[in-house]
N, C-alpha and C positions, 0 to 999 in steps of 0.2 A: 433616775427618772425625774425627780424633783429639781435637780439641778439643770436638766435640760429645758424644763418648763421654765425655771428662773430666767435662764438665757434667752429663751423665746420672749418672755415677758419684757426683760431689759432692753431688747432690740425694737419690740413693738411700741414701747412707751417712747424710746429715745427718737424714733422715727416719727411717732404721732406728734410728740412735742416739737420736732423740727418743721412739720408741716403746719402747727399750730402757729409758730413764729411767723411763718409767710402769711397766714390767715389773719393775724391780728394786725399785722404790718399793712396787709392790703386793704382791710376794713379802715384803718386809720387814715390811709391815703385816699379813700374814696373809690377804690378799685371795686368792680363788681364781681363777687365771687359767686360762681354758680353752684359749686358743690365742695363742702368739706367733709372729708371721709376719715374714720378711723378703721383701719383694717384694710384687707385686699380681698379681692373675689365678690362674688354675689351679695347683695346687700340683704342683711336680715332686719333691719329698721331702717325706715327712711321718714324725714320730716321736713317739710319745707316751710320756712319760716322768712318772709319777706321775699328777697330775690335768690336766697341761698337754700339749697337743699343739704341737710346734715344727714350723714348717713353712717351707720355701723355694720361693717361687713364681715364676712364669715372668718377670714383668715386674721388672727390676731398680730399680724405683723405688718408694720407701716403704716401708711395712709396716704392722703393726697389733697391739695388744694387747687381745685380747678378754676382759675381766674379766666375772665373773657379777655380775649386778645393775647392769650399765653401762648397758645399753638400756632395760631395763624391771626392776620391782621382782622380788626373789627372796627366797623364805622361807630360803634358805641363810644361817645367821649369819656365813659368811665371804664373803657377796656385799658388792659396794661399796656398794650402798645401805644395809647395815645398819652399817657402819663409822661412827666417831665423826667429828667436825669436823676435828680436826688429821691424822687419817689420810687422810682425802679431800683435804685441802688439799695434804699432801705428794705425794700420788698424782698429783694434777692439775698441780702446779708441777714435778714432776719431769723431765718431757720438756724444758721450756725450760731448766732447770738443766742437763741434759745438754748441749743445744746450747751453752750459753754455756761450759760446760767443755772442750768440744770446740774451740769457737774460741780458747779461752785456751791449750790443748794445742799448737794448730798454731801460734800465735805463740811458744811457747817453743821449738818445734822451729826455727823461722826464726830466731830470735834466739841459738839455742845457739852459732852460730859466728861472731856479731858481734864485732867488734873495738872499737868505739865506737859513741855515740850523739850526733847533733847535738842541742843543747840550744836553749833559747829565749833565751840570752844575746847581748846586743848588742855586736857586736865593732867596728862602725866606722859611718860616716855618709857618705854621697855628698857631694861637694863643693856647698856651696850650700844644704844641707838645713837648714831652719829648725827642726827638732824637737829638735837639740841645744842644750841651755841649762841654766843652773843650777836653774831651775824646770821644765824639761822633762826629756826623755829623756839618759841620759848613757851612755857606753861603759861596759860591765861591768853595767848594769842586766839582769836575768833578768826577762822577762815571765812573769808568773803567771797574771794574768786579763785578759781582753778583753771588756768591755761584761758583765760578771758571770760570763762563762763561763770556766772553768778551763782552762788550756792542759795536756793530757795529755802530748802529744808535739808534736815540732817542727812536723809539718804543720798543727798546729792554728793557728799564727799566719797563715798564708796563708787557710785557710778562715774565721777569725772575722773577719778584717780585710776579707775579701770580702763577708760577711753584712751588715755595717754600710751603711747607705743614706744617712746624712746627714752623714757626715764628721766627726762629733765622738764621741769615743771615750771610755770610762771605763776607765782602765789601772790595774792593780796590777802593780808592779815590785818586785823584792827588790834592794835596794841596801846593801852593807855589812852585810848580815845583818839588815837591817830591811825591813819592808812599807812601800813609798810608794804613795800614791794619787794619781792624776793625773785629776781629775774635769772632764768636758766639755773634753777635750784635742783641740783642732782638729788634724786631720791631711788633708791634700790630695795626691792622687796628682800627680805631675809626672813630667816626663822628666829622668832623671839619669844620669850615666856610671857604668856598672857597674865592677866590680873587673877587668874582663878587656879593658877598653878599648873596649867596645860602649856602647850606650844602652839605657835600659828605662823604662817607666813605672811608677812606684810611690811608695813613701814615703820613699825614700832610706836606708832601714834595712838595715845588713849584719848577717847572721848567720854565724857559721862556727866556733864553740866546738864542741869534741867531748869528751864525756865518755868516759873509757875504760870499756870493759865489763868488769864483773865478774860473779860468779855471781848476787849479789844485785840488780845494776843489770840484768841479763838478766831476771830475774823481775819487777822492777819495771816495766821498759817493756813487757814481755808483758801483764802486767795493764793497765797505762794504756792501751795500744792497744786492748785488748780492751774496756775500760770506755768508750773514745772511739767505738769502733763503735756502742755502746749509745746514746750521746750524739748520734750522728748520725742515728738513728732519730727520736729525740724532736726534733730541728732540723728533720728533714723533714717529719715530722707538724705542727709548729707552722706551717712555711710553706705547707703545704697549708691548714689551717684558717684562716691569714690572708689566703689567696688569693694568695699569693707563688709558688705553684706549683700545677699542676694534675694533672688526670688524664693528660694528655699527657706529663707529667714522669715518671710511675711506669713501672717496668719488671717485666715478669714473667718466666717461665721463658725465653721466647725472646729477650728482651732481655738477660737474663743469659747466655745461651749465647753470643749475638753479643758480648757484652763480653769474655767469656772467650776466644773465638776471636780477637778483636782484639788482646787482650794478649798472648797467645801468639805471635801472627804477628809483632807487634812487638818481641818479645824477641830478642836477639841468638845467645843460645845455649839448649841444650835445658835446661839448669840454671837459667837465668834465667826462662825460662818456667815451669817448675815451680814456681819461688819465688813468681811474681807470681801464679799462678792458686791456690797454696796461701793466699797473703794474701788473695784474693778469697773462697777458701772459708771462712776464718775470719771474714772481715766478713759472709758470707752466714749463717753459723753464729750469730752474736751477733743479727743481724737475726731470724732466726726465733724465737730466745729471746724478744726483746722483742715482736714481733709476735703471737706465740702467746698472750701474756699481757695482750693488750688485752681489755677487758670486751665482747667481742662474741661473738654466738651461734655454736655451733659451735667455737669456739675454747677452748683451755683458759682463758683467762682469763674466758671467759663462763660457763664450768661454776664456775669460782672465785667470779665475781659472784652466781651463783644460790646457791652454797654459803651465802655470807655473807649473801644475802638471806634464804634459808630459816632462817638461825640467828636472825636479827633477828626474822623473823616467829614463829619458836617461842617467843622470849623474851618478845613482846608479846601474840600471839594464841594462843599454846599449840597452832599447827598451822602444817604446812609447805604450800609450793605443791606440788599434785599433780604427780607425775613425769611424767604423760602430757602435761600442759600445757609443763612445761620442754623436754620433746622436741620438742613440736610447734615450739617458738620456735627451738630448735636446728637442726632440719631445715630450717625457713624461712631461717635464718641461712646455712645452709650452701649453699642453692640460691643466694642473692643473692651469696655470696663466689664461688661459681663463675661466676655471670653477670658480675661485677666481673673476673674472672680472664680470661674469655673477650674482654671488651671490652679489657683491657690487652694480652692476646696477639695480638689484631686489630692494635691500635695498633703492637706491637713489629713485626710482620710489615710493616706498612704502611710503617714506617721504614727497614727494610732494602732496600725494592723502590723507594724514592723515589730 
């Protein structure tokens, strides 16, 4: 039960932070905010300060920032609909930016006590591994790119190796301070002896180099890890569009709660459980940032898309798309997104009881 509450808290905080981003940007741009609420449902506390009502609502999930002129046009010069292009763009993008910053801050906290970080430097090869040669890989090579994708953190090695389907890789390594490219480099998974006396199936490459953690390296790895979360969303969407993954591979709130529960239960100590769940929270925050910027109706990205479309229409045809038609599209998009969420949630529940 404690992990379910933790998941609810994570979702609630991340959505509230998202709305806080819109609120702060709106205030900075001089837009009138009628209400800023944390939580949903009936209000259990309300206080009006200036022109804005601040509310705490009974359901600890989400929140909203109700701006004048957001749902329909208003004659108020401080309404959202009467703002310029850049002000609107800043306000629409601020929610996603806050989610990204939240993920980054969580990673900074997690890495604050790190003593060192694993690197992508090759420290050895298994006996009989054919990849080590003068024209191939060598001890001391630091992997920089795999199949055109940059390695941000050590875990990217297994991720990007695993995504390759044909066994031929394009590798970029740093060797003696210079970049070396290995084009169409064949690598085959075989059974090798590991460094502990056992066996494993893999490429026969050993990594074990550790970079000592410093103030600046902690910041660098926190940033790289957060950017890596963003890249994972892009890779996942690419797999869906290519047909390598389907709807059944998506996870909604129920699936995420299940994952958080599983991670927490598998942790040996409470501290380890907190760290693992915080790591997942950072990943979810970065995911929300990216997903909200997709050019889909009802999402911030959809609003930005129409903002750009209206700007182009204004330049070419000297008129904008009527606000009511845009709102119709956003409402329809919201309904479709809710239906998709319902399908994903049903699948998550089905997986739990299988």
